[in-house]
Backbone as numpy.savetxt, mean C-alpha at the origin, in Angstrom:
# Nx Ny Nz CAx CAy CAz Cx Cy Cz
0.56 -14.65 -12.80 -0.45 -13.71 -12.32 0.33 -12.34 -12.89
0.21 -11.68 -14.05 1.46 -10.28 -14.17 0.51 -8.95 -13.35
1.00 -9.07 -12.38 0.29 -7.66 -11.44 1.35 -6.74 -11.39
1.00 -5.22 -12.58 1.70 -4.00 -11.89 1.04 -3.21 -11.19
1.84 -2.86 -10.26 1.43 -1.62 -8.95 1.83 -0.67 -9.42
1.07 0.62 -9.47 1.22 1.92 -9.76 1.02 2.81 -8.47
1.88 3.70 -8.38 1.91 4.32 -6.91 3.42 4.82 -6.65
3.47 6.08 -5.58 4.75 6.94 -5.19 5.43 5.92 -5.01
6.84 6.55 -5.63 8.32 6.38 -5.02 9.09 7.24 -4.17
9.34 7.25 -3.16 9.66 8.34 -2.02 10.51 7.67 -1.53
11.48 8.80 -0.76 12.47 8.11 0.75 11.75 8.67 1.80
11.46 7.95 2.71 10.93 8.20 3.78 12.08 9.05 5.18
11.68 9.81 5.37 12.62 10.48 6.54 11.84 10.56 8.07
12.02 9.38 8.88 10.78 8.65 10.06 12.18 9.28 11.21
11.17 10.07 12.14 11.78 10.95 13.13 10.91 10.48 14.61
11.24 9.86 15.51 10.35 9.64 16.75 10.34 10.32 18.02
9.57 11.30 18.18 9.37 11.75 19.25 8.87 11.48 20.64
9.81 11.45 22.13 9.20 10.86 23.18 8.13 11.07 23.49
7.42 12.74 23.66 6.23 12.75 24.12 5.03 12.57 23.22
4.11 13.39 23.49 2.67 13.43 23.09 2.81 14.45 22.22
2.00 15.02 21.25 1.50 15.77 20.68 0.59 16.46 20.98
-0.94 15.50 21.69 -1.67 16.31 22.48 -1.45 17.14 23.36
-0.14 17.04 23.61 0.36 17.51 25.26 1.05 18.83 24.96
0.85 19.03 23.47 1.42 20.47 22.78 0.70 21.47 22.18
-0.22 20.86 22.11 -1.48 21.62 21.73 -2.48 22.17 22.46
-2.47 23.71 22.10 -3.24 24.38 23.12 -4.73 24.81 21.94
-5.81 24.14 23.14 -7.55 24.42 22.04 -7.74 25.53 21.64
-7.46 26.39 21.77 -8.23 27.59 21.51 -6.76 28.91 20.55
-5.96 28.19 20.73 -4.81 28.52 19.53 -4.48 27.49 18.13
-5.14 26.68 18.14 -4.96 25.87 16.96 -4.70 26.51 15.52
-5.53 27.97 15.81 -5.34 28.74 14.40 -4.32 29.39 14.55
-3.36 28.88 15.04 -2.10 29.84 14.70 -1.17 28.67 15.55
-1.29 28.16 15.23 -0.36 26.54 15.59 1.71 26.70 14.90
2.54 26.57 15.92 3.80 26.89 15.79 4.56 26.25 16.57
4.65 24.76 15.77 5.41 24.22 17.37 6.64 24.06 16.18
7.74 23.28 17.53 8.88 22.55 17.41 9.05 21.31 17.88
9.17 19.90 17.22 9.63 19.12 17.97 10.98 18.49 18.67
11.42 17.87 19.36 12.98 17.70 19.36 12.72 16.16 20.07
13.18 15.89 18.55 13.22 14.13 18.35 14.39 13.66 18.14
13.96 12.12 19.14 15.31 11.24 19.51 15.73 10.50 18.14
15.49 10.11 17.30 16.13 9.36 15.67 15.71 9.76 14.81
16.62 10.04 13.51 16.16 10.33 12.50 16.47 8.78 11.90
15.69 8.29 10.77 15.80 6.76 10.25 15.40 7.58 8.66
16.59 7.10 7.96 16.52 7.51 5.97 16.22 6.38 5.43
14.57 6.26 4.94 14.02 4.98 4.85 13.76 4.97 3.24
13.97 4.08 2.52 13.23 4.05 1.14 11.68 3.49 1.29
10.86 4.53 0.38 9.57 3.99 1.11 8.31 5.08 -0.61
7.48 5.08 -0.14 6.70 4.99 -1.27 5.69 4.33 -1.49
3.98 4.79 -1.72 2.97 3.45 -2.20 3.45 2.71 -2.62
4.06 3.04 -3.77 3.72 2.09 -4.73 5.17 1.26 -4.62
6.15 1.95 -3.99 7.54 0.68 -3.96 7.26 -0.17 -2.90
6.27 0.43 -1.65 6.87 -0.48 -0.68 6.01 -1.59 -0.79
4.48 -1.57 -1.86 3.56 -2.84 -2.25 4.68 -3.49 -2.97
5.52 -3.01 -3.97 5.81 -3.85 -4.89 7.03 -4.50 -4.08
7.71 -3.90 -3.14 8.77 -4.68 -2.25 8.35 -5.82 -1.49
7.25 -5.64 -0.80 6.24 -6.36 -0.10 6.09 -7.81 -1.64
5.84 -7.32 -2.32 5.30 -8.35 -3.14 6.54 -9.33 -4.09
7.84 -8.54 -4.37 8.92 -9.10 -4.56 9.22 -9.91 -3.14
9.34 -9.66 -2.25 10.03 -10.73 -1.41 9.29 -12.03 -1.48
7.95 -11.96 -1.48 7.07 -13.36 -2.03 7.40 -13.93 -2.37
8.05 -13.41 -3.60 7.87 -13.91 -5.17 7.18 -13.71 -5.80
6.78 -13.17 -5.67 5.67 -12.59 -6.60 5.72 -11.69 -8.40
6.79 -11.32 -8.19 7.75 -10.92 -9.53 6.52 -9.85 -10.11
6.39 -8.10 -9.32 5.70 -7.40 -9.73 6.04 -6.39 -10.50
5.53 -5.46 -11.37 5.94 -4.82 -12.06 5.61 -3.25 -11.21
6.65 -2.40 -11.03 6.25 -1.19 -10.45 6.26 -0.05 -11.82
4.85 0.82 -11.74 4.86 1.58 -12.58 4.31 2.87 -11.63
5.43 4.00 -11.68 5.52 5.13 -11.77 7.04 6.33 -11.69
7.12 6.75 -11.31 7.76 8.26 -11.46 9.47 8.95 -10.63
10.23 8.82 -11.03 11.55 9.21 -9.77 12.24 9.86 -10.64
13.28 10.54 -9.84 14.55 11.41 -10.23 15.47 10.54 -10.63
16.24 11.22 -11.02 17.69 11.01 -11.31 18.65 10.26 -10.31
18.18 10.70 -9.50 18.35 10.01 -7.66 18.33 8.56 -7.69
17.31 8.16 -8.44 17.11 6.37 -7.96 17.71 5.11 -8.13
18.83 5.73 -8.89 19.79 5.03 -9.52 19.89 3.43 -7.97
20.84 4.32 -6.97 20.86 3.07 -6.00 19.23 2.84 -5.30
17.72 3.01 -5.77 17.08 2.54 -5.23 16.66 1.58 -5.59
16.32 1.61 -7.10 16.26 0.91 -8.44 16.94 -0.47 -7.90
18.64 -0.29 -7.81 18.96 -1.77 -7.33 18.78 -2.28 -6.56
18.53 -1.88 -5.55 17.64 -2.35 -4.15 16.66 -3.54 -4.73
15.45 -2.44 -4.78 14.14 -3.14 -5.81 14.29 -4.22 -6.54
15.37 -4.04 -7.52 15.34 -5.26 -8.51 16.12 -6.68 -7.69
17.05 -6.13 -7.16 17.83 -7.12 -5.89 16.40 -8.06 -5.14
15.62 -7.30 -4.37 14.66 -7.39 -3.88 13.76 -8.08 -5.02
13.14 -8.44 -5.97 12.42 -9.04 -6.89 11.30 -8.51 -7.81
11.47 -6.83 -7.90 10.91 -6.29 -8.43 11.17 -5.51 -9.60
10.11 -5.71 -10.91 10.46 -5.44 -11.91 10.71 -3.78 -12.01
11.58 -2.73 -12.49 11.35 -1.69 -12.58 11.65 -0.62 -13.72
11.63 -1.71 -14.71 11.30 -1.44 -16.03 10.59 -0.27 -16.29
9.59 -0.21 -15.92 8.82 0.70 -15.98 8.80 2.36 -15.07
9.48 2.18 -14.68 9.51 3.47 -13.76 10.46 4.32 -14.87
9.63 5.56 -14.43 9.88 6.93 -15.67 10.52 7.66 -14.95
12.26 7.98 -15.46 13.07 8.95 -14.55 12.88 10.60 -14.82
12.91 11.20 -14.27 12.50 12.42 -14.68 13.79 12.86 -14.68
13.89 14.21 -15.83 15.12 14.53 -15.92 15.71 15.99 -14.96
14.45 16.41 -14.59 14.41 17.75 -13.80 14.22 17.69 -12.03
13.61 17.10 -11.94 12.65 16.66 -10.52 13.39 15.39 -9.61
13.31 16.16 -8.62 13.89 14.38 -7.58 13.00 14.11 -7.37
13.57 12.64 -6.88 12.72 11.54 -5.97 11.39 12.40 -4.97
10.21 11.77 -5.14 9.55 12.37 -3.97 9.68 11.67 -2.35
10.04 13.10 -1.46 10.14 12.89 0.04 9.02 12.69 0.80
9.21 11.66 1.59 7.93 12.04 2.96 8.99 12.15 3.81
8.11 13.41 5.07 9.08 13.65 6.25 8.03 13.61 7.50
8.21 12.44 8.46 6.81 11.65 9.22 7.49 11.42 10.97
7.10 12.55 11.66 7.42 12.26 13.16 6.27 11.67 14.13
6.49 10.35 14.84 5.87 9.63 15.57 5.92 9.69 16.74
4.50 10.21 17.42 5.52 10.00 18.82 5.09 8.58 19.99
5.03 9.18 21.26 4.83 8.20 21.82 3.47 7.36 22.07
2.99 7.56 21.51 1.58 7.01 21.44 0.92 6.69 19.88
2.34 6.55 18.97 1.54 6.17 17.90 0.95 6.98 16.83
1.08 8.27 17.45 0.27 9.29 16.45 1.43 9.93 15.64
1.05 10.59 14.01 1.75 10.48 13.35 1.57 11.91 12.69
2.73 13.01 12.61 2.61 14.00 11.67 3.46 13.91 10.58
2.97 13.95 9.25 4.34 14.34 8.09 3.63 15.21 7.21
4.71 15.24 6.05 4.81 15.71 4.79 5.10 15.55 3.74
4.72 15.56 2.86 4.88 14.82 1.49 5.25 16.15 0.48
6.53 15.47 0.23 6.97 16.45 -1.39 6.84 15.56 -2.51
6.21 15.97 -3.44 5.89 14.94 -4.74 7.02 14.77 -5.33
7.77 16.25 -6.18 8.85 15.91 -7.18 8.13 15.13 -8.30
9.41 14.33 -9.05 9.23 13.76 -9.84 7.64 12.69 -10.11
7.42 12.54 -9.18 5.85 11.85 -8.96 4.85 12.83 -10.10
4.80 14.24 -10.24 3.94 14.46 -11.06 4.09 13.88 -12.86
5.29 13.05 -12.91 5.37 13.18 -14.74 5.11 11.30 -14.55
4.29 10.61 -13.80 3.62 9.35 -13.51 2.83 9.87 -14.36
1.82 10.63 -14.60 0.73 10.89 -15.66 1.22 10.71 -17.25
2.33 10.52 -17.37 2.90 10.42 -19.10 2.89 8.54 -18.78
3.46 7.95 -18.00 3.52 6.81 -18.31 1.76 6.65 -18.84
2.27 5.01 -20.13 1.14 4.60 -20.85 1.07 2.81 -20.19
-0.05 2.75 -19.82 0.15 1.37 -19.32 0.07 0.44 -20.12
-0.66 0.76 -21.02 -0.25 -0.52 -22.75 1.38 -0.54 -22.78
1.89 0.07 -22.69 3.36 0.50 -23.38 3.74 -0.76 -22.22
3.48 -0.49 -20.86 4.31 -1.44 -19.82 3.24 -2.71 -20.19
2.44 -3.25 -20.86 1.78 -4.50 -21.03 2.36 -5.19 -22.52
2.52 -4.14 -23.25 3.46 -4.78 -24.20 4.64 -5.69 -24.23
5.34 -4.95 -22.94 6.68 -5.18 -22.69 6.76 -6.33 -21.93
5.59 -6.62 -20.77 5.57 -7.70 -20.08 4.44 -8.79 -20.38
4.09 -8.91 -21.61 2.88 -9.83 -22.49 1.64 -9.73 -21.82
1.43 -8.65 -21.26 0.18 -8.57 -20.81 -0.31 -8.75 -19.40
-1.15 -7.16 -19.03 -1.42 -7.63 -17.24 -2.72 -7.81 -16.61
-2.85 -8.84 -16.10 -3.84 -9.30 -15.29 -4.83 -8.29 -14.27
-3.89 -7.89 -13.70 -4.09 -6.19 -12.54 -3.53 -5.15 -12.78
-3.75 -4.15 -12.46 -3.59 -2.88 -12.10 -3.60 -2.74 -10.58
-3.03 -2.23 -9.71 -3.53 -1.82 -8.50 -2.89 -0.25 -8.80
-3.99 0.68 -8.80 -3.35 2.20 -8.80 -3.61 3.04 -7.67
-2.74 2.77 -7.23 -2.50 3.54 -5.28 -2.25 4.82 -5.41
-1.85 5.74 -4.67 -1.65 6.82 -3.85 -0.63 7.40 -4.97
-0.87 8.63 -5.74 0.48 8.42 -6.77 -0.19 10.51 -7.47
0.71 10.74 -8.39 -0.22 11.73 -8.66 -1.32 11.98 -9.08
-2.65 12.60 -8.77 -3.71 12.92 -8.66 -3.91 12.12 -10.47
-3.75 13.29 -10.98 -3.74 13.45 -12.72 -3.42 11.74 -13.12
-2.30 11.07 -12.34 -1.71 10.05 -13.05 -2.82 9.02 -12.93
-3.55 8.99 -11.49 -4.64 7.72 -11.09 -5.55 7.80 -12.08
-6.08 9.26 -12.21 -7.10 9.22 -12.80 -6.99 8.45 -14.32
-5.83 8.83 -15.12 -5.60 8.59 -16.59 -5.10 6.82 -16.66
-4.58 6.29 -15.59 -4.41 4.78 -15.31 -5.70 4.19 -15.17
-6.55 4.90 -14.56 -8.20 4.28 -13.98 -8.95 4.22 -15.51
-8.59 5.35 -16.55 -9.71 5.57 -17.41 -8.72 4.73 -18.17
-7.83 4.26 -18.60 -6.95 3.19 -19.39 -7.55 1.90 -19.12
-7.33 1.67 -18.06 -7.48 0.33 -17.64 -9.25 0.15 -18.29
-10.01 1.09 -17.86 -11.44 0.48 -18.34 -11.47 0.53 -20.04
-11.02 1.70 -20.57 -10.31 1.61 -22.00 -10.32 0.00 -22.70
-8.97 -0.16 -22.14 -8.39 -1.42 -22.55 -8.73 -3.08 -21.73
-9.82 -2.61 -20.68 -10.46 -3.66 -20.38 -9.05 -4.65 -19.19
-8.61 -4.02 -18.62 -8.06 -4.20 -18.10 -8.48 -4.14 -16.10
-8.01 -5.49 -15.60 -8.82 -5.11 -14.71 -7.50 -4.43 -13.29
-8.60 -3.71 -12.68 -7.86 -2.87 -11.84 -8.15 -2.47 -10.25
-7.44 -2.17 -9.62 -7.57 -2.23 -8.01 -7.53 -0.56 -7.70
-8.79 0.32 -7.13 -8.33 1.73 -6.28 -8.16 1.45 -5.05
-7.37 2.33 -4.94 -6.39 2.08 -3.61 -5.97 3.51 -3.26
-6.78 4.85 -3.01 -6.63 6.29 -2.72 -5.90 6.43 -1.84
-5.91 5.71 -0.42 -4.52 5.78 0.26 -4.71 7.65 0.69
-3.70 8.06 0.90 -3.42 8.98 1.51 -4.13 10.33 0.64
-4.38 10.11 -1.10 -4.75 11.36 -1.27 -6.00 11.55 -1.49
-6.84 10.61 -0.43 -8.39 10.90 -0.48 -8.63 12.21 -0.11
-7.71 12.53 1.19 -8.18 13.72 1.29 -7.94 14.93 0.71
-7.34 14.77 -0.55 -7.31 15.66 -1.31 -8.48 15.58 -2.70
-8.98 14.44 -2.69 -9.88 14.60 -3.75 -11.20 15.08 -3.26
-12.66 15.10 -4.14 -13.86 15.73 -4.28 -15.03 14.34 -4.55
-15.80 14.83 -4.44 -16.56 13.03 -4.55 -16.77 12.71 -6.22
-16.84 13.60 -7.00 -16.77 13.19 -8.52 -15.64 12.72 -9.03
-14.23 12.70 -8.46 -12.99 12.17 -8.53 -12.99 11.02 -7.74
-13.54 10.81 -6.87 -13.90 9.33 -6.07 -14.83 8.71 -7.17
-15.77 8.70 -7.38 -16.71 8.16 -8.14 -15.82 7.60 -9.25
-15.51 8.41 -9.92 -14.22 8.18 -11.37 -13.55 6.93 -10.87
-12.55 7.08 -9.62 -11.38 6.57 -9.63 -12.22 4.99 -9.44
-12.92 4.97 -8.30 -13.40 3.69 -7.86 -14.50 2.61 -8.98
-15.54 3.52 -9.40 -16.60 2.74 -10.31 -15.91 1.10 -11.06
-16.24 0.29 -10.86 -15.68 -0.63 -12.05 -14.78 -1.45 -11.97
-13.92 -0.67 -10.32 -12.79 -1.68 -9.71 -13.04 -2.61 -9.37
-11.90 -3.78 -10.07 -12.06 -4.97 -9.11 -11.84 -5.29 -7.87
-11.40 -4.57 -7.43 -11.00 -4.77 -5.50 -11.02 -2.50 -5.58
-11.61 -2.35 -4.28 -11.30 -1.02 -3.53 -10.70 -1.23 -2.28
-9.59 -0.96 -2.48 -8.88 -0.87 -0.40 -9.14 0.15 0.14
-9.26 0.39 0.94 -9.15 1.15 2.28 -8.91 1.16 3.47
-8.75 2.10 4.86 -8.75 1.77 5.78 -10.12 1.92 6.58
-10.30 2.01 7.69 -11.99 2.18 7.97 -12.31 3.70 8.17
-11.45 3.96 8.40 -11.32 6.22 8.41 -11.78 5.96 7.03
-11.02 6.02 6.14 -11.24 6.39 4.54 -12.55 6.02 3.76
-12.80 4.63 4.30 -14.47 4.85 3.92 -15.09 5.20 4.42
-15.29 5.83 5.32 -15.98 6.51 5.84 -16.05 8.07 5.06
-15.27 8.48 4.57 -14.36 9.23 3.85 -15.16 9.92 2.10
-14.93 8.23 1.73 -15.26 7.41 0.48 -16.88 7.72 0.41
-17.12 7.20 1.25 -18.96 7.34 1.86 -19.28 8.53 1.64
-19.19 9.20 2.46 -19.37 10.96 2.68 -19.22 11.96 1.34
-18.04 11.57 0.80 -17.60 12.21 -0.51 -18.51 12.38 -1.51
-18.45 10.60 -2.01 -19.48 10.39 -3.00 -20.80 10.67 -2.69
-21.47 10.31 -1.66 -22.74 10.59 -1.22 -23.13 9.35 -1.47
-22.65 8.09 -1.74 -22.86 6.44 -2.04 -23.13 5.69 -0.66
-24.29 5.14 -0.53 -23.54 4.36 0.80 -22.82 2.80 0.48
-22.64 2.47 1.82 -21.85 0.94 1.55 -22.69 0.04 0.43
-23.75 0.03 0.39 -24.72 -1.16 -0.28 -24.39 -0.35 -1.62
-24.62 1.10 -2.14 -24.38 1.62 -3.24 -23.23 1.06 -3.87
-22.02 1.57 -2.87 -20.70 1.06 -3.50 -20.09 -0.10 -3.55
-21.18 -1.56 -3.31 -20.07 -2.69 -3.23 -21.14 -3.48 -4.70
-22.13 -2.20 -4.87 -22.70 -2.40 -6.36 -21.56 -2.29 -7.64
-21.19 -1.10 -7.84 -19.82 -1.02 -8.04 -18.72 -1.35 -8.56
-17.80 -1.71 -7.14 -16.87 -2.87 -7.60 -16.90 -4.29 -7.06
-15.97 -4.87 -7.37 -16.35 -6.59 -7.43 -15.79 -6.63 -5.42
-15.01 -6.34 -5.03 -14.52 -6.53 -4.19 -14.15 -5.51 -3.09
-14.41 -5.01 -1.61 -14.12 -4.18 -0.81 -13.24 -4.76 0.30
-12.22 -3.92 0.08 -11.17 -4.39 1.30 -11.05 -3.63 1.96
-11.31 -3.50 3.29 -11.30 -2.58 4.48 -10.00 -2.85 5.53
-9.14 -1.99 5.72 -8.20 -2.64 6.57 -8.73 -2.09 8.38
-8.67 -2.63 9.03 -9.22 -2.14 10.68 -7.83 -2.15 11.46
-7.31 -2.13 11.26 -6.01 -1.39 12.58 -5.18 -3.30 12.74
-5.60 -3.13 14.04 -5.02 -4.27 14.86 -6.26 -5.33 14.75
-7.37 -5.06 14.60 -8.56 -5.85 14.34 -8.84 -6.57 13.19
-7.82 -6.19 12.39 -7.10 -7.12 10.85 -8.04 -6.89 9.77
-9.18 -7.21 9.00 -10.02 -6.74 7.79 -10.92 -7.08 7.24
-11.80 -6.10 6.98 -13.37 -7.00 6.59 -13.19 -6.44 4.83
-13.76 -7.91 4.25 -13.80 -8.25 3.01 -15.67 -8.50 2.35
-15.37 -7.38 1.77 -17.44 -7.76 1.40 -17.77 -7.54 0.00
-18.35 -8.10 -0.39 -18.71 -8.49 -2.08 -20.37 -8.26 -1.77
-20.85 -8.11 -3.05 -22.46 -7.78 -3.17 -23.11 -9.28 -2.70
-24.27 -9.63 -2.33 -24.82 -10.33 -2.15 -23.83 -11.88 -1.80
-22.51 -11.70 -0.67 -22.10 -12.48 -0.18 -22.06 -12.25 1.17
-21.66 -13.10 1.88 -21.56 -12.99 3.59 -19.67 -12.54 3.47
-20.18 -11.26 4.88 -19.10 -10.56 5.19 -18.01 -11.66 5.45
-16.54 -11.14 5.43 -15.77 -12.31 5.20 -14.32 -11.23 6.28
-14.30 -11.78 7.88 -13.23 -10.97 8.13 -12.30 -11.91 8.96
-11.17 -11.39 9.03 -9.68 -12.18 9.22 -8.71 -10.76 10.37
-8.69 -11.53 10.85 -8.28 -10.93 12.02 -6.34 -11.05 12.00
-5.81 -10.01 12.67 -4.26 -10.33 12.61 -3.48 -10.96 13.66
-2.51 -11.52 13.51 -1.63 -12.01 13.99 -1.10 -11.17 15.44
-0.40 -12.05 16.69 -0.58 -11.27 17.39 1.07 -10.63 16.94
1.55 -9.00 17.42 2.40 -8.56 17.10 3.56 -8.58 18.81
4.46 -8.68 18.05 5.56 -8.73 19.22 6.30 -7.75 20.15
6.21 -6.73 19.09 6.69 -5.01 19.40 5.96 -4.05 18.42
5.50 -3.11 18.60 5.24 -2.11 17.80 5.94 -1.19 17.61
6.97 -1.00 16.63 8.05 0.03 16.56 7.93 1.11 15.56
7.05 0.68 14.39 6.41 1.96 13.95 5.23 1.33 12.56
4.48 2.18 12.63 3.45 1.91 12.01 3.48 2.48 10.26
4.52 3.08 10.03 4.18 3.33 8.91 4.74 2.32 7.73
3.98 1.98 6.66 4.01 1.31 6.03 3.34 -0.02 5.98
2.07 0.00 7.12 1.75 -1.42 7.19 0.50 -2.05 6.48
0.03 -0.64 6.37 -0.82 -0.88 5.06 -0.78 -1.19 3.96
0.76 -0.73 3.07 0.93 -1.16 2.15 1.72 -2.72 1.89
1.99 -3.26 2.82 2.72 -4.40 3.65 0.97 -4.90 3.16
0.35 -5.15 3.70 -0.93 -6.11 3.82 -1.49 -6.08 2.44
-1.79 -4.75 1.57 -1.54 -5.31 0.12 -0.80 -5.87 -0.60
0.24 -5.74 0.15 1.25 -6.29 -1.06 0.83 -7.92 -0.91
1.10 -8.62 0.68 0.48 -9.62 1.11 -1.01 -10.25 0.12
-1.92 -9.66 0.33 -3.35 -9.71 0.22 -2.69 -9.80 -1.91
-2.59 -9.53 -2.50 -2.13 -9.83 -3.81 -1.36 -10.55 -4.17
-0.13 -10.43 -3.46 0.19 -12.08 -3.38 -0.45 -13.26 -3.47
-1.34 -13.44 -2.29 -1.83 -13.88 -2.30 -2.77 -14.43 -3.18
-3.53 -13.14 -4.00 -4.42 -13.78 -5.45 -3.11 -14.24 -6.26
-2.30 -14.17 -6.74 -1.75 -14.46 -7.70 -1.47 -15.76 -7.47
-0.96 -16.21 -6.14 -1.45 -17.98 -5.78 -2.50 -18.36 -6.04
-3.95 -18.16 -5.99 -4.79 -18.44 -6.52 -5.07 -19.09 -4.91
-5.16 -18.80 -4.13 -5.19 -19.24 -2.69 -7.07 -18.84 -2.08
-7.35 -17.71 -2.97 -8.77 -17.45 -2.39 -8.70 -16.25 -1.39
-9.79 -15.50 -1.36 -9.56 -14.22 -0.57 -9.06 -14.35 1.15
-9.71 -15.07 1.74 -9.42 -15.37 3.21 -7.88 -15.89 3.54
-7.54 -16.60 2.49 -5.96 -17.11 2.52 -5.09 -15.95 2.33
-5.67 -15.05 1.17 -5.02 -13.77 0.93 -4.72 -12.99 2.26
-5.76 -12.76 2.60 -6.32 -11.49 3.64 -5.11 -11.94 4.89
-5.02 -13.41 4.93 -4.11 -13.90 6.32 -2.79 -13.52 5.39
-2.37 -13.49 4.57 -1.16 -13.74 3.89 -0.84 -11.89 3.92
-1.98 -11.34 3.70 -1.36 -9.91 3.99 -1.57 -9.35 5.41
-2.33 -9.57 6.26 -2.00 -9.65 7.83 -0.96 -10.30 8.26
-0.42 -10.97 8.11 0.89 -11.88 8.25 1.93 -10.69 7.98
2.07 -10.13 6.79 2.90 -9.28 6.39 3.16 -8.13 6.94
1.61 -7.73 7.17 1.55 -6.17 7.47 2.24 -6.16 9.32
1.81 -7.70 9.90 2.24 -7.93 11.78 3.68 -7.72 11.65
4.44 -7.82 10.68 5.86 -8.03 10.06 6.49 -6.50 10.16
6.05 -6.15 9.27 6.59 -4.30 9.33 6.07 -3.95 9.96
5.06 -3.98 11.08 4.94 -2.98 12.48 5.82 -3.23 13.29
6.25 -4.61 13.21 7.20 -4.86 13.80 9.13 -4.23 13.76
9.02 -3.58 12.79 9.97 -2.73 12.01 10.34 -1.67 11.87
11.21 -0.94 12.11 11.47 0.45 11.84 11.67 0.57 10.36
10.99 1.69 9.91 11.23 1.32 8.45 10.19 0.81 7.01
9.78 0.84 6.10 9.00 0.17 5.40 9.50 -1.08 4.55
10.59 -0.61 4.56 11.29 -2.22 3.47 12.25 -2.83 4.37
12.32 -2.68 5.58 13.43 -3.02 6.33 13.37 -4.43 7.39
12.45 -5.10 6.37 11.99 -6.46 6.93 12.40 -7.61 6.45
13.03 -8.93 6.69 13.33 -9.68 5.89 12.69 -10.87 5.97
12.17 -11.73 5.08 10.99 -12.99 5.46 12.29 -14.23 5.49
12.01 -14.73 6.21 12.42 -16.10 6.55 11.48 -17.08 6.45
11.26 -18.10 5.23 10.43 -19.51 5.35 10.24 -19.92 6.69
10.99 -20.19 7.67 10.42 -20.98 8.87 9.85 -20.12 9.59
10.24 -19.01 10.17 9.96 -17.58 11.01 8.27 -17.75 10.20
8.31 -17.25 9.35 6.85 -16.79 8.53 5.64 -17.79 8.39
5.99 -19.19 8.58 5.18 -19.92 8.61 5.05 -20.32 9.63
6.06 -20.82 10.49 6.18 -20.71 12.38 4.70 -19.90 12.67
4.84 -18.30 12.42 3.60 -18.01 13.04 2.48 -17.35 11.95
2.34 -17.50 11.08 1.06 -18.01 9.89 0.53 -19.06 10.74
1.42 -20.35 11.03 0.33 -21.61 11.85 -0.38 -21.31 12.32
0.50 -20.70 13.64 0.64 -19.92 14.97 -0.54 -19.17 14.91
-1.50 -18.44 14.22 -2.04 -17.32 14.07 -3.70 -17.95 13.48
-3.12 -18.79 12.16 -4.49 -19.28 11.73 -4.66 -20.46 11.25
-3.78 -21.46 11.82 -4.07 -23.05 12.03 -3.16 -23.61 11.15
-3.25 -24.69 11.09 -2.37 -25.85 10.05 -3.28 -25.83 8.59
-5.07 -25.78 8.66 -4.96 -26.21 7.11 -4.59 -24.82 6.47
-4.86 -23.71 7.08 -4.43 -22.63 6.34 -3.05 -22.62 6.05
-2.51 -22.94 6.60 -0.83 -23.12 6.61 -0.58 -24.00 5.61
-0.96 -25.52 5.20 -0.71 -25.68 4.15 -1.20 -25.54 2.79
-2.37 -24.37 2.91 -2.83 -23.89 1.73 -1.40 -23.55 1.09
-0.88 -22.45 1.88 0.04 -21.29 1.57 1.45 -21.83 1.54
1.70 -22.99 2.26 3.20 -23.22 2.35 3.82 -24.00 1.37
3.15 -24.37 0.02 4.19 -24.56 -0.93 4.56 -23.37 -1.41
3.35 -22.69 -1.90 3.68 -21.30 -2.36 4.45 -19.98 -2.00
4.96 -19.98 -0.46 5.76 -19.89 0.39 7.16 -20.13 -0.06
7.31 -21.65 0.04 8.75 -22.62 -0.58 9.45 -21.72 -1.66
7.78 -21.79 -2.94 8.41 -21.59 -4.46 9.54 -20.14 -4.28
8.47 -18.98 -3.22 9.22 -18.04 -3.24 10.50 -17.88 -2.68
11.53 -18.86 -2.00 12.60 -19.20 -1.94 12.95 -18.39 -0.53
12.16 -18.45 0.18 12.24 -17.36 1.41 13.28 -18.67 2.35
């Protein structure tokens, strides 16, 4: 199954603040906020929604095709992704702009404040999916993740025009999108991804009820944080999958991307929605235990031991062969 992941490619600058943001905010002065936080540490990590998802899929042996735009400073990052099983030949390199950058501070209660510089991401709109499909021999699914808004729209329209199944995943961009824009990007999607808060925003901004949205997409996948994931399809029972127990909560950045990576890989393994969601939750758990979005290392024995403990012998038996084939 050939899956293309269209989304942002960025560098993450992750900082930790030992206190609580809430203690620094004065209720009647929020209109003139001017704060500076003395942080304990700085981690410079590779990131971006598209690259994070593709990396996770590559770790699981799915060989995803990354579709996005970066700057001339991308070469070291490209080598890293290539080495971890990602096809980067469809990444557009800007001649004038730097790779996008995300700067984020996390407090003692895992609350986050972040800023994002798009940079070369704006050139993702110039990428034609047909060119990508011709290079790899066709596409079975395109995940359209948070990226340049015009690129998201063009990729969605091209998927519809060329009858390429697509997954809508607005992620961070949903805060800047209006109702008509969201309607355009989700209608006809094979999968619709969001977290619980984004689910509410989608319904509020589009004016569509949950039932109406289920009538316009194939499968709705809603992540629920520590409670796992809920999967809904029109006329079908709701499917809920819990998360494995966390050993430590080191950094929540990229956890949603990891879930998508595992879920999409499970789909490529053809193990069904429940097993795909379990693989996604397992990968997300490994990421939350690691600082950075691509700093985790998968080992077959560790992965399968924890997967079996969380989901049982029958579930483990269905994914074990695929995990082994990935060379973990």
